[in-house]
gemmi code that builds the backbone of each chain (N, CA, C; Angstrom):
import gemmi

chains = {
    "A": [
        ("MET", (45.688, 13.890, 53.996), (46.139, 12.612, 53.534), (46.520, 12.545, 51.939)),
        ("GLY", (47.617, 12.200, 51.788), (47.859, 12.159, 50.351), (47.935, 11.058, 49.593)),
        ("PRO", (47.996, 10.578, 48.197), (47.871, 9.482, 47.779), (48.970, 8.751, 48.194)),
        ("ILE", (48.883, 7.354, 48.152), (49.807, 6.339, 48.819), (50.253, 5.616, 47.610)),
        ("ASP", (51.671, 5.470, 47.596), (52.448, 4.750, 46.470), (52.553, 3.377, 46.808)),
        ("LEU", (52.799, 2.588, 45.802), (52.999, 1.139, 46.060), (54.529, 1.013, 46.403)),
        ("ALA", (55.090, 0.074, 47.233), (56.238, -0.276, 47.271), (56.528, -1.528, 46.419)),
        ("LEU", (57.567, -1.521, 45.634), (57.808, -2.570, 44.533), (59.363, -2.999, 44.934)),
        ("GLU", (59.507, -4.233, 45.026), (60.843, -4.762, 45.143), (61.128, -5.971, 44.417)),
        ("ARG", (62.183, -5.889, 43.386), (62.337, -6.900, 42.730), (63.722, -7.646, 42.949)),
        ("THR", (63.774, -8.946, 42.911), (64.473, -9.924, 43.173), (64.375, -11.056, 42.391)),
        ("THR", (65.498, -11.881, 42.284), (65.341, -13.140, 41.470), (65.552, -14.477, 42.483)),
        ("GLU", (64.587, -15.447, 41.984), (64.832, -16.616, 42.693), (64.737, -17.827, 41.884)),
        ("SER", (65.458, -18.777, 41.967), (65.575, -19.911, 41.113), (65.286, -19.693, 39.715)),
        ("GLY", (65.790, -18.662, 39.118), (65.481, -18.453, 37.768), (64.275, -17.447, 37.446)),
        ("TRP", (63.504, -17.171, 38.576), (62.082, -16.508, 38.433), (62.549, -15.194, 38.625)),
        ("GLY", (61.915, -14.002, 37.855), (61.944, -12.783, 38.328), (60.638, -12.738, 39.552)),
        ("VAL", (61.099, -11.804, 40.484), (60.107, -11.989, 41.524), (59.911, -10.435, 41.825)),
        ("LEU", (58.573, -10.053, 41.948), (58.154, -8.646, 42.121), (57.369, -8.678, 43.284)),
        ("ALA", (57.737, -8.055, 44.631), (56.972, -8.066, 45.836), (56.289, -6.681, 45.791)),
        ("VAL", (55.093, -6.745, 45.969), (54.100, -5.458, 45.944), (53.629, -5.269, 47.283)),
        ("GLU", (53.463, -4.077, 47.632), (53.061, -3.810, 49.073), (52.305, -2.342, 48.857)),
        ("GLY", (51.004, -2.422, 49.359), (50.084, -1.374, 49.409), (48.763, -1.862, 48.972)),
        ("GLU", (48.158, -0.538, 48.401), (46.806, -0.897, 47.718), (46.643, -0.615, 46.135)),
        ("VAL", (46.312, -1.612, 45.234), (46.284, -1.542, 43.854), (44.965, -0.987, 43.436)),
        ("ASP", (44.823, 0.227, 43.096), (43.610, 0.706, 42.479), (43.838, 1.699, 41.394)),
        ("LEU", (42.967, 2.301, 40.884), (43.015, 3.181, 39.657), (44.371, 4.120, 39.673)),
        ("TYR", (44.649, 4.625, 40.783), (45.717, 5.476, 40.983), (47.141, 4.827, 40.903)),
        ("THR", (47.126, 3.616, 41.705), (48.630, 2.914, 41.587), (48.789, 2.007, 40.858)),
        ("SER", (47.879, 1.469, 40.156), (47.931, 0.469, 39.239), (48.944, 0.801, 37.911)),
        ("PRO", (48.997, 1.913, 37.754), (50.037, 2.178, 36.591), (51.462, 2.013, 36.923)),
        ("GLN", (51.678, 2.131, 38.453), (52.963, 1.821, 38.954), (53.354, 0.284, 38.901)),
        ("LEU", (52.320, -0.579, 39.189), (52.165, -1.958, 39.022), (52.596, -2.352, 37.463)),
        ("ARG", (51.722, -1.825, 36.587), (51.963, -1.964, 35.195), (53.229, -1.782, 34.685)),
        ("ASP", (53.938, -0.471, 35.016), (55.125, -0.276, 34.511), (56.234, -1.157, 35.087)),
        ("ALA", (56.132, -1.548, 36.255), (57.027, -2.433, 37.040), (57.215, -3.936, 36.343)),
        ("VAL", (55.982, -4.238, 35.952), (55.917, -5.531, 35.267), (56.246, -5.516, 33.853)),
        ("ASN", (55.972, -4.506, 33.234), (56.441, -4.269, 31.800), (57.921, -4.153, 31.584)),
        ("GLY", (58.415, -3.686, 32.605), (60.013, -3.538, 32.697), (60.518, -4.688, 32.854)),
        ("MET", (60.005, -5.541, 33.635), (60.611, -7.156, 33.758), (60.499, -7.697, 32.566)),
        ("ILE", (59.220, -7.658, 31.678), (59.081, -8.444, 30.601), (59.968, -7.896, 29.645)),
        ("GLU", (60.258, -6.698, 29.527), (61.021, -6.171, 28.539), (62.487, -6.288, 28.712)),
        ("GLU", (62.884, -6.628, 29.867), (64.194, -7.119, 30.166), (64.411, -8.384, 29.787)),
        ("GLY", (63.464, -9.184, 29.584), (63.444, -10.479, 29.033), (63.220, -11.723, 29.980)),
        ("HIS", (62.674, -11.121, 31.197), (62.137, -12.171, 32.054), (60.898, -12.812, 31.505)),
        ("GLU", (61.063, -14.252, 31.538), (59.873, -14.987, 30.656), (59.048, -15.688, 31.966)),
        ("ARG", (59.757, -15.799, 33.143), (58.988, -16.541, 34.258), (59.118, -15.608, 35.622)),
        ("ILE", (57.776, -14.844, 35.794), (57.594, -14.096, 36.623), (56.674, -14.300, 37.734)),
        ("VAL", (57.086, -14.047, 39.038), (56.035, -14.175, 40.194), (55.845, -12.662, 40.672)),
        ("LEU", (54.504, -12.570, 40.913), (53.992, -11.485, 41.759), (53.692, -11.822, 43.008)),
        ("ASP", (54.266, -11.335, 44.024), (54.306, -11.457, 45.380), (53.101, -10.518, 45.850)),
        ("LEU", (51.906, -10.949, 45.934), (50.771, -10.025, 46.339), (50.564, -10.217, 47.975)),
        ("THR", (51.649, -10.777, 48.674), (51.311, -11.084, 50.165), (50.881, -9.780, 50.968)),
        ("SER", (51.531, -8.609, 50.521), (51.499, -7.333, 51.383), (50.600, -6.454, 50.483)),
        ("VAL", (49.848, -6.985, 49.779), (48.646, -6.037, 49.046), (47.342, -6.133, 49.942)),
        ("GLY", (47.221, -5.196, 50.362), (45.842, -5.196, 51.147), (44.574, -4.793, 50.559)),
        ("PHE", (44.684, -4.433, 49.404), (43.516, -4.190, 48.548), (43.706, -4.089, 47.006)),
        ("MET", (42.970, -4.888, 46.268), (43.071, -4.708, 44.786), (41.591, -4.682, 44.203)),
        ("ASP", (41.422, -3.732, 43.353), (40.230, -3.696, 42.321), (40.437, -4.196, 41.013)),
        ("SER", (39.471, -3.872, 40.155), (39.781, -4.487, 38.814), (40.825, -3.754, 37.925)),
        ("SER", (41.182, -2.379, 38.446), (42.184, -1.876, 37.926), (43.527, -2.481, 38.015)),
        ("GLY", (43.847, -3.136, 39.158), (45.089, -3.910, 39.259), (44.668, -5.339, 38.645)),
        ("LEU", (43.644, -5.920, 38.572), (43.433, -7.086, 38.036), (43.504, -6.899, 36.582)),
        ("GLY", (43.243, -5.797, 35.871), (43.575, -5.487, 34.488), (44.862, -5.648, 34.119)),
        ("VAL", (45.894, -5.130, 35.146), (47.272, -5.135, 34.923), (47.749, -6.439, 34.927)),
        ("LEU", (47.305, -7.257, 35.688), (47.767, -8.713, 35.937), (47.449, -9.520, 34.530)),
        ("VAL", (46.066, -9.278, 34.007), (45.489, -9.906, 32.869), (46.535, -9.584, 31.498)),
        ("THR", (46.733, -8.132, 31.536), (47.335, -7.652, 30.500), (48.812, -8.149, 30.277)),
        ("ALA", (49.472, -8.357, 31.610), (50.715, -8.980, 31.686), (50.780, -10.379, 31.429)),
        ("LEU", (49.856, -11.161, 31.848), (49.781, -12.577, 31.332), (49.842, -12.712, 30.099)),
        ("LYS", (48.853, -12.003, 29.276), (48.869, -12.095, 27.919), (50.138, -11.876, 27.058)),
        ("ARG", (50.753, -10.803, 27.717), (52.119, -10.492, 27.130), (53.159, -11.708, 27.382)),
        ("ILE", (52.985, -12.292, 28.447), (54.026, -13.327, 28.921), (53.575, -14.617, 28.146)),
        ("ARG", (52.290, -14.770, 27.948), (52.103, -16.210, 27.235), (52.579, -15.919, 25.717)),
        ("GLU", (52.535, -14.751, 25.273), (53.064, -14.673, 23.843), (54.368, -15.001, 23.688)),
        ("ARG", (55.065, -14.929, 24.939), (56.600, -15.307, 24.781), (56.799, -16.656, 25.369)),
        ("ASP", (55.581, -17.537, 25.567), (55.612, -18.783, 26.030), (56.162, -18.840, 27.394)),
        ("GLY", (56.053, -17.793, 28.133), (56.515, -17.621, 29.574), (55.458, -18.144, 30.603)),
        ("SER", (55.656, -17.770, 31.835), (54.864, -17.946, 32.967), (54.751, -16.787, 33.864)),
        ("LEU", (53.483, -16.759, 34.363), (53.123, -15.497, 35.531), (52.442, -16.168, 36.462)),
        ("ALA", (53.207, -16.077, 37.746), (52.267, -16.709, 38.838), (52.251, -15.602, 39.862)),
        ("LEU", (51.242, -16.003, 40.789), (50.771, -15.248, 41.881), (51.045, -15.791, 43.212)),
        ("VAL", (51.390, -14.930, 44.176), (51.591, -15.275, 45.579), (50.623, -14.724, 46.339)),
        ("CYS", (49.523, -15.281, 46.747), (48.445, -14.661, 47.477), (47.794, -15.444, 48.432)),
        ("PRO", (47.939, -14.986, 49.741), (47.373, -15.711, 50.915), (45.838, -15.522, 50.823)),
        ("GLU", (45.078, -16.143, 51.679), (43.595, -16.283, 51.938), (43.425, -14.637, 52.517)),
        ("GLY", (42.300, -13.912, 51.849), (42.202, -12.555, 52.206), (41.402, -11.719, 51.147)),
        ("SER", (41.308, -10.279, 51.281), (40.527, -9.751, 50.218), (40.949, -9.840, 49.121)),
        ("VAL", (42.377, -9.682, 48.671), (42.794, -9.942, 47.336), (42.479, -11.459, 46.775)),
        ("HIS", (42.568, -12.409, 47.603), (42.158, -13.865, 47.154), (40.915, -13.847, 46.620)),
        ("LYS", (40.085, -13.044, 47.569), (38.546, -13.176, 47.232), (38.331, -12.603, 45.933)),
        ("VAL", (38.824, -11.348, 45.606), (38.527, -10.825, 44.187), (39.048, -11.498, 43.173)),
        ("LEU", (40.053, -12.050, 43.303), (40.677, -13.117, 42.316), (39.684, -14.359, 42.126)),
        ("THR", (39.026, -14.757, 42.998), (38.156, -15.729, 43.183), (36.804, -15.454, 42.443)),
        ("ILE", (36.205, -14.239, 42.899), (34.878, -13.955, 42.349), (34.955, -13.416, 40.809)),
        ("THR", (36.162, -12.997, 40.420), (36.315, -12.765, 39.042), (36.691, -13.897, 38.351)),
        ("GLY", (36.908, -14.957, 38.727), (37.292, -16.227, 38.190), (38.802, -16.279, 37.608)),
        ("LEU", (39.631, -15.076, 38.129), (40.978, -15.350, 37.803), (41.864, -16.277, 38.717)),
        ("ASP", (41.073, -16.782, 39.759), (41.797, -17.922, 40.257), (42.083, -19.235, 39.498)),
        ("LYS", (41.186, -19.530, 38.422), (41.182, -20.367, 37.427), (42.420, -20.000, 36.326)),
        ("VAL", (42.554, -18.764, 36.139), (43.527, -18.163, 35.166), (44.690, -18.378, 35.456)),
        ("PHE", (45.184, -17.665, 36.765), (46.600, -17.741, 37.204), (46.972, -19.076, 38.228)),
        ("PRO", (48.092, -19.503, 38.127), (48.662, -20.166, 39.300), (48.778, -19.494, 40.438)),
        ("ILE", (48.073, -19.992, 41.660), (48.123, -18.999, 42.637), (48.801, -19.921, 44.113)),
        ("HIS", (49.945, -19.203, 44.545), (50.481, -20.036, 45.551), (50.722, -19.372, 46.861)),
        ("ARG", (51.154, -20.069, 47.742), (51.160, -19.492, 49.163), (52.246, -18.840, 49.647)),
        ("SER", (53.459, -19.081, 48.777), (54.667, -18.438, 49.012), (55.592, -18.395, 47.819)),
        ("VAL", (56.584, -17.400, 47.865), (57.519, -17.282, 46.513), (58.138, -18.669, 46.438)),
        ("ALA", (58.649, -19.362, 47.361), (59.307, -20.648, 47.416), (58.444, -21.540, 46.565)),
        ("GLU", (57.297, -21.615, 47.032), (56.390, -22.586, 46.287), (56.256, -22.396, 44.827)),
        ("ALA", (56.096, -21.069, 44.694), (55.714, -20.473, 43.103), (57.027, -21.068, 42.519)),
        ("THR", (58.128, -20.520, 42.801), (59.191, -20.736, 42.093), (59.826, -22.449, 41.867)),
        ("ALA", (59.171, -23.082, 42.789), (59.469, -24.522, 42.776), (58.429, -25.321, 41.628)),
        ("ALA", (57.480, -24.577, 41.376), (56.381, -25.280, 40.489), (56.872, -25.640, 39.104)),
    ],
    "B": [
        ("MET", (33.629, 17.049, 52.227), (32.228, 17.448, 52.747), (31.696, 16.198, 53.549)),
        ("LEU", (31.396, 16.452, 54.641), (30.605, 15.528, 55.656), (29.420, 15.832, 56.105)),
        ("ALA", (28.397, 15.197, 55.976), (26.866, 15.561, 56.711), (26.502, 14.466, 57.239)),
        ("THR", (26.374, 14.717, 58.716), (25.591, 13.579, 59.531), (24.381, 13.887, 60.150)),
        ("THR", (23.659, 12.946, 60.085), (22.608, 12.931, 60.934), (22.716, 11.820, 62.132)),
        ("VAL", (22.281, 12.355, 63.271), (22.725, 11.441, 64.354), (21.537, 10.427, 64.701)),
        ("GLY", (22.065, 9.179, 64.869), (21.026, 8.097, 65.124), (20.600, 7.295, 64.115)),
        ("ARG", (19.484, 6.666, 64.195), (18.822, 5.726, 63.058), (18.920, 6.469, 61.739)),
        ("ASN", (19.165, 5.883, 60.649), (19.048, 6.575, 59.190), (20.266, 7.800, 59.214)),
        ("ALA", (21.148, 7.718, 59.785), (22.237, 8.385, 59.659), (22.768, 8.544, 58.259)),
        ("SER", (23.172, 9.724, 57.654), (23.530, 9.576, 56.367), (24.900, 10.456, 56.219)),
        ("PHE", (25.667, 9.942, 55.349), (26.967, 10.412, 55.192), (27.251, 10.729, 53.809)),
        ("SER", (27.832, 11.772, 53.521), (28.155, 12.180, 52.038), (29.678, 12.709, 51.680)),
        ("LEU", (30.231, 12.289, 50.759), (31.575, 12.808, 50.386), (31.525, 13.145, 48.873)),
        ("CYS", (32.285, 14.349, 48.679), (32.244, 14.858, 47.433), (33.909, 15.090, 47.178)),
        ("VAL", (34.327, 14.258, 46.169), (35.509, 14.261, 45.666), (35.759, 14.714, 44.161)),
        ("PRO", (36.761, 15.410, 43.878), (37.239, 15.702, 42.397), (37.326, 14.227, 41.538)),
        ("ALA", (36.687, 14.105, 40.419), (36.890, 12.975, 39.738), (38.190, 12.595, 39.212)),
        ("THR", (39.017, 12.253, 39.969), (40.761, 12.215, 39.642), (41.145, 10.822, 40.687)),
        ("ALA", (42.067, 9.964, 40.040), (42.262, 8.732, 40.606), (42.914, 8.941, 42.141)),
        ("GLU", (43.678, 9.985, 42.353), (44.390, 10.185, 43.509), (43.637, 10.076, 44.640)),
        ("HIS", (42.238, 10.258, 44.690), (41.256, 10.413, 45.679), (40.632, 8.898, 46.055)),
        ("MET", (41.136, 7.913, 45.243), (40.406, 6.596, 45.562), (40.666, 5.998, 47.040)),
        ("THR", (41.755, 6.502, 47.258), (42.184, 5.796, 48.751), (41.236, 6.521, 49.997)),
        ("THR", (41.112, 7.875, 49.621), (40.043, 8.508, 50.479), (38.680, 7.965, 50.285)),
        ("VAL", (38.118, 7.618, 49.299), (36.645, 7.272, 49.152), (36.550, 5.878, 49.567)),
        ("ARG", (37.500, 5.020, 49.747), (37.480, 3.633, 50.268), (37.645, 3.848, 51.697)),
        ("ALA", (38.385, 4.723, 52.254), (38.662, 4.838, 53.708), (37.169, 5.148, 54.184)),
        ("PHE", (36.699, 6.239, 53.553), (35.336, 6.941, 53.967), (34.505, 6.023, 54.117)),
        ("ALA", (34.171, 5.240, 52.978), (32.963, 3.978, 52.992), (33.264, 2.890, 54.093)),
        ("GLY", (34.475, 2.641, 54.053), (34.863, 1.808, 55.382), (34.769, 2.107, 56.657)),
        ("ALA", (35.090, 3.297, 56.777), (34.777, 3.853, 58.142), (33.262, 3.997, 58.627)),
        ("VAL", (32.458, 4.360, 57.450), (30.871, 4.445, 57.878), (30.588, 3.013, 58.145)),
        ("ALA", (30.919, 1.958, 57.313), (30.610, 0.764, 57.458), (30.966, 0.227, 58.778)),
        ("ARG", (32.016, 0.361, 59.216), (32.760, -0.065, 60.631), (31.944, 0.680, 61.625)),
        ("ARG", (31.516, 1.832, 61.424), (30.836, 2.511, 62.491), (29.491, 2.080, 62.745)),
        ("CYS", (28.873, 1.418, 61.673), (27.505, 0.938, 61.692), (27.592, -0.528, 62.081)),
        ("GLY", (28.638, -1.052, 62.616), (28.789, -2.555, 63.106), (28.831, -3.573, 62.173)),
        ("PHE", (29.178, -3.325, 60.909), (29.494, -4.426, 60.041), (30.888, -5.096, 60.272)),
        ("ASP", (30.705, -6.322, 59.879), (32.144, -7.080, 60.136), (32.929, -6.894, 58.925)),
        ("GLU", (34.380, -7.347, 59.147), (35.339, -7.033, 58.297), (35.001, -7.457, 56.823)),
        ("ASP", (34.399, -8.657, 56.709), (34.119, -9.218, 55.248), (33.207, -8.175, 54.519)),
        ("VAL", (32.155, -7.840, 55.282), (31.237, -6.930, 54.550), (31.944, -5.502, 54.336)),
        ("ILE", (32.767, -4.882, 55.161), (33.633, -3.987, 55.045), (34.412, -3.810, 53.870)),
        ("GLU", (34.971, -4.946, 53.621), (35.896, -5.298, 52.366), (35.037, -4.972, 51.418)),
        ("ASP", (33.859, -5.861, 51.273), (33.181, -5.819, 50.100), (32.653, -4.164, 49.852)),
        ("VAL", (32.127, -3.683, 50.742), (31.526, -2.348, 50.551), (32.875, -1.543, 49.863)),
        ("LYS", (34.172, -1.645, 50.429), (35.140, -0.803, 49.972), (35.356, -1.150, 48.421)),
        ("LEU", (35.490, -2.594, 48.256), (35.780, -2.905, 46.654), (34.651, -2.266, 45.728)),
        ("ALA", (33.461, -2.488, 46.277), (32.350, -2.049, 45.148), (32.335, -0.549, 45.085)),
        ("VAL", (32.587, 0.178, 46.221), (32.724, 1.531, 46.089), (33.871, 1.927, 45.356)),
        ("SER", (35.160, 1.263, 45.348), (36.192, 1.646, 44.604), (36.025, 1.334, 43.002)),
        ("GLU", (35.167, 0.235, 42.769), (34.727, -0.222, 41.500), (33.893, 1.035, 40.695)),
        ("ALA", (32.782, 1.544, 41.621), (31.786, 2.468, 41.164), (32.070, 3.765, 41.256)),
        ("CYS", (33.536, 4.220, 41.995), (33.848, 5.415, 41.635), (34.995, 5.387, 40.552)),
        ("ALA", (35.901, 4.120, 40.537), (36.914, 4.084, 39.438), (36.253, 4.102, 37.955)),
        ("GLY", (34.953, 3.679, 37.813), (34.469, 3.599, 36.482), (34.228, 5.048, 35.818)),
        ("PRO", (33.732, 5.953, 36.411), (33.612, 7.268, 35.939), (34.899, 7.884, 35.672)),
        ("ILE", (35.904, 7.673, 36.764), (37.207, 8.440, 36.768), (38.004, 7.813, 35.368)),
        ("ASP", (37.876, 6.352, 35.387), (38.596, 5.692, 34.411), (38.107, 6.317, 32.959)),
        ("ALA", (36.648, 6.458, 32.806), (36.039, 6.864, 31.584), (36.406, 8.461, 31.344)),
        ("GLY", (37.081, 8.999, 32.186), (37.485, 10.450, 32.094), (36.263, 11.544, 32.316)),
        ("VAL", (35.470, 11.256, 33.144), (34.390, 12.245, 33.396), (35.039, 13.579, 33.880)),
        ("SER", (34.516, 14.562, 33.914), (34.861, 15.950, 34.575), (34.019, 16.192, 35.585)),
        ("GLY", (34.263, 17.020, 36.580), (33.515, 17.475, 37.639), (33.801, 16.380, 38.811)),
        ("ASP", (32.726, 16.287, 39.611), (33.007, 15.710, 41.091), (32.231, 14.311, 41.002)),
        ("ILE", (32.822, 13.518, 41.985), (32.052, 12.041, 42.409), (31.591, 12.550, 43.563)),
        ("ASP", (30.210, 12.354, 43.742), (29.516, 12.247, 45.032), (29.106, 10.827, 45.479)),
        ("LEU", (29.383, 10.511, 46.717), (29.183, 9.356, 47.250), (28.446, 9.621, 48.776)),
        ("ALA", (27.159, 8.985, 48.746), (26.308, 9.043, 49.707), (26.174, 7.616, 50.546)),
        ("VAL", (26.047, 7.377, 51.850), (26.097, 6.430, 52.367), (25.126, 6.563, 53.586)),
        ("THR", (24.146, 5.692, 53.439), (22.976, 5.835, 54.488), (22.902, 4.525, 55.502)),
        ("ASP", (22.774, 4.753, 56.612), (22.610, 3.710, 57.673), (21.064, 3.506, 57.608)),
        ("ASP", (20.576, 2.551, 57.056), (18.936, 2.340, 56.936), (18.603, 1.507, 58.093)),
        ("GLY", (18.807, 1.824, 59.293), (18.406, 0.826, 60.252), (19.079, -0.519, 60.236)),
        ("GLY", (20.427, -0.579, 60.070), (21.121, -1.907, 60.153), (21.500, -2.391, 58.853)),
        ("ALA", (21.025, -1.883, 57.642), (21.710, -1.768, 56.328), (22.100, -0.632, 55.850)),
        ("LEU", (23.177, -0.741, 54.929), (23.600, 0.453, 54.336), (23.299, 0.453, 52.874)),
        ("ARG", (22.769, 1.850, 52.478), (22.456, 2.141, 51.226), (23.561, 3.045, 50.745)),
        ("LEU", (24.238, 2.786, 49.383), (25.170, 3.321, 48.997), (24.716, 4.097, 47.538)),
        ("GLU", (25.271, 5.116, 47.206), (25.074, 5.773, 46.132), (26.109, 6.417, 45.606)),
        ("VAL", (26.591, 6.186, 44.060), (27.822, 6.947, 43.691), (27.097, 7.620, 42.653)),
        ("ARG", (27.264, 8.920, 42.378), (26.846, 9.856, 41.331), (27.906, 10.542, 40.861)),
        ("SER", (27.764, 10.567, 39.277), (28.978, 11.452, 38.647), (28.290, 11.908, 37.240)),
        ("ALA", (29.033, 12.583, 36.613), (28.559, 12.912, 35.171), (28.478, 11.578, 34.393)),
        ("PRO", (27.712, 11.516, 33.316), (27.329, 10.274, 32.537), (28.583, 9.682, 32.130)),
        ("TRP", (28.735, 8.420, 32.031), (29.836, 7.753, 31.572), (29.404, 6.397, 31.198)),
        ("THR", (30.539, 5.807, 29.746), (30.171, 4.575, 29.668), (31.416, 3.808, 29.957)),
        ("GLU", (31.147, 2.459, 30.069), (32.414, 1.691, 30.836), (33.417, 1.493, 29.588)),
        ("PRO", (34.785, 1.829, 29.797), (35.689, 1.566, 28.802), (35.888, 0.043, 28.655)),
        ("GLU", (36.400, -0.228, 27.695), (36.510, -1.842, 27.360), (37.782, -2.234, 28.439)),
        ("GLN", (37.203, -3.323, 29.304), (38.238, -3.710, 30.004), (39.210, -5.046, 29.481)),
        ("PRO", (40.353, -5.279, 29.861), (40.833, -6.444, 29.512), (40.134, -7.535, 29.777)),
        ("SER", (40.258, -8.733, 29.144), (39.470, -9.938, 29.465), (40.423, -11.141, 29.315)),
        ("ILE", (40.216, -12.321, 29.746), (41.024, -13.588, 29.505), (40.274, -14.705, 30.016)),
        ("ASP", (40.251, -15.653, 29.131), (39.595, -17.192, 29.653), (38.231, -16.912, 30.425)),
        ("GLY", (37.479, -15.966, 30.034), (36.235, -15.782, 30.439), (35.988, -15.187, 31.797)),
        ("ALA", (37.134, -14.752, 32.299), (37.150, -14.009, 33.700), (36.468, -12.668, 33.555)),
        ("LEU", (35.875, -12.206, 34.752), (35.092, -11.088, 34.701), (35.950, -9.738, 35.164)),
        ("LEU", (36.020, -8.936, 34.456), (36.676, -7.778, 34.824), (35.787, -6.474, 34.605)),
        ("ASP", (34.736, -6.746, 34.273), (33.740, -5.491, 34.047), (33.431, -5.015, 35.517)),
        ("ARG", (33.674, -3.710, 35.551), (33.448, -2.984, 36.960), (32.041, -3.182, 37.311)),
        ("SER", (31.164, -2.871, 36.690), (29.626, -2.862, 36.841), (29.307, -4.373, 37.397)),
        ("ALA", (29.896, -4.999, 36.634), (29.382, -6.612, 36.878), (29.904, -7.028, 38.222)),
        ("LEU", (31.041, -6.542, 38.468), (31.687, -6.787, 39.827), (31.113, -6.358, 41.159)),
        ("VAL", (30.549, -5.093, 40.923), (29.691, -4.672, 41.973), (28.325, -5.534, 42.072)),
        ("ARG", (27.857, -5.910, 40.980), (26.464, -6.800, 41.088), (26.892, -8.070, 41.656)),
        ("THR", (28.040, -8.567, 41.585), (28.468, -9.828, 42.100), (28.381, -9.671, 43.535)),
        ("LEU", (29.050, -8.450, 44.032), (29.251, -8.317, 45.526), (27.885, -7.923, 46.204)),
        ("PHE", (27.014, -7.187, 45.405), (25.857, -6.731, 45.859), (24.653, -6.786, 44.923)),
        ("GLY", (23.770, -7.873, 45.123), (23.033, -8.503, 44.114), (21.926, -7.213, 43.670)),
        ("ASP", (21.641, -6.433, 44.430), (20.660, -5.356, 44.095), (21.320, -4.128, 43.424)),
        ("ALA", (22.493, -4.285, 43.121), (23.191, -3.152, 42.322), (22.489, -2.583, 41.173)),
        ("GLU", (22.273, -1.453, 40.969), (21.510, -0.795, 39.705), (22.369, 0.263, 39.273)),
        ("ARG", (22.201, 0.549, 37.984), (22.770, 1.817, 37.298), (21.802, 2.629, 36.584)),
        ("LEU", (21.605, 3.740, 37.017), (20.447, 4.765, 36.612), (21.256, 5.708, 35.605)),
        ("ASP", (20.978, 5.866, 34.413), (21.554, 6.862, 33.605), (20.473, 7.920, 32.997)),
        ("ASP", (20.696, 9.159, 33.307), (20.059, 10.143, 32.471), (20.836, 11.001, 31.729)),
        ("GLU", (20.421, 12.118, 31.201), (21.280, 13.041, 30.437), (22.624, 13.814, 31.168)),
        ("ARG", (22.263, 13.895, 32.482), (23.333, 14.508, 33.400), (23.952, 13.929, 34.299)),
        ("THR", (23.329, 12.708, 34.567), (24.168, 11.952, 35.568), (24.170, 10.642, 35.326)),
        ("THR", (25.250, 9.702, 35.879), (25.011, 8.231, 35.882), (25.332, 8.166, 37.484)),
        ("VAL", (24.330, 7.007, 37.952), (24.200, 6.873, 39.412), (24.322, 5.236, 39.625)),
        ("THR", (25.278, 4.855, 40.344), (25.188, 3.450, 40.798), (24.857, 3.425, 42.354)),
        ("ARG", (23.725, 2.417, 42.526), (23.192, 2.204, 43.886), (23.518, 0.719, 44.059)),
        ("PHE", (23.646, 0.379, 45.364), (23.668, -0.902, 46.067), (23.610, -0.760, 47.446)),
        ("SER", (23.105, -1.713, 48.052), (22.830, -1.757, 49.590), (23.368, -3.193, 49.921)),
        ("THR", (23.855, -3.037, 51.559), (24.088, -4.298, 51.964), (22.955, -4.914, 52.577)),
        ("ALA", (23.025, -6.108, 53.130), (21.961, -6.804, 54.134), (22.152, -6.219, 55.301)),
        ("SER", (21.032, -6.372, 56.252), (21.143, -5.688, 57.448), (21.879, -6.575, 58.300)),
        ("HIS", (22.873, -6.040, 58.965), (23.875, -6.848, 59.846), (22.924, -7.167, 61.286)),
        ("THR", (22.015, -6.508, 61.466), (21.080, -7.012, 62.472), (20.276, -8.281, 62.311)),
        ("ALA", (19.840, -8.360, 60.755), (19.118, -9.555, 60.599), (20.086, -10.738, 60.465)),
        ("ALA", (21.402, -10.547, 60.398), (22.387, -11.408, 60.517), (22.637, -12.069, 61.722)),
        ("GLY", (22.040, -11.622, 62.841), (22.144, -12.048, 64.076), (23.078, -11.251, 65.013)),
        ("ARG", (23.413, -10.053, 64.639), (24.445, -9.356, 65.310), (23.745, -8.471, 66.244)),
    ],
}
model = gemmi.Model(1)
for chain_id, residues in chains.items():
    chain = gemmi.Chain(chain_id)
    for i, (resn, *xyz) in enumerate(residues, 1):
        res = gemmi.Residue()
        res.name, res.seqid = resn, gemmi.SeqId(i, " ")
        for name, pos in zip(("N", "CA", "C"), xyz):
            atom = gemmi.Atom()
            atom.name, atom.element = name, gemmi.Element(name[0])
            atom.pos, atom.b_iso = gemmi.Position(*pos), 0.0
            res.add_atom(atom)
        chain.add_residue(res)
    model.add_chain(chain)
structure = gemmi.Structure()
structure.add_model(model)
structure.setup_entities()
């Protein structure tokens, strides 16, 4: 069994840049997420939604990417929101206290309407 | 590498090179052992997360050599041990008081988690509660 890459799909909705992430975010795959988010920031997106609905696993490697991205976006007075249903990823956001740092929504539509 | 002792106190071990591409395999191994031992999905997810953190720490710190993961079914509870060359935790990004320290996250998941360092190895140990004690 070889390493499994993330599937990353970019769209826009209501003026927000949306990045849908599918797969497991760990030490191996988190650079793929970091590069995708950095690309959006460097293209000028100031309002970004990361849709983590199809992420089955995330450890602190992935959380570090989220936090670093949030800091960069805050420097630009932008917003970074997460879409994350109940489950293992939501749990790790909760036990690390990041559920109080990021706006967390149940759907992309809800996030972009906020 | 997989070594199995049949029955109570079965023990399993996995040895992988200390590189990030093996994280999926390490999690799958730990999760499969926990599932085989009868733990519910919540505990299995916690075991996978703790093992991922415990193995990513030394890899992220750039240790050379192998990571050894040992899992023992101790009559209903799992004892897990991750062994590598010595390492110190790289500084993790932090924000608004949120906890991103790998070792601290393992301790949050499993309260008995401990880290033992000597000149040649760093060992992270933790164990689950007994699933039989939980009424299963």
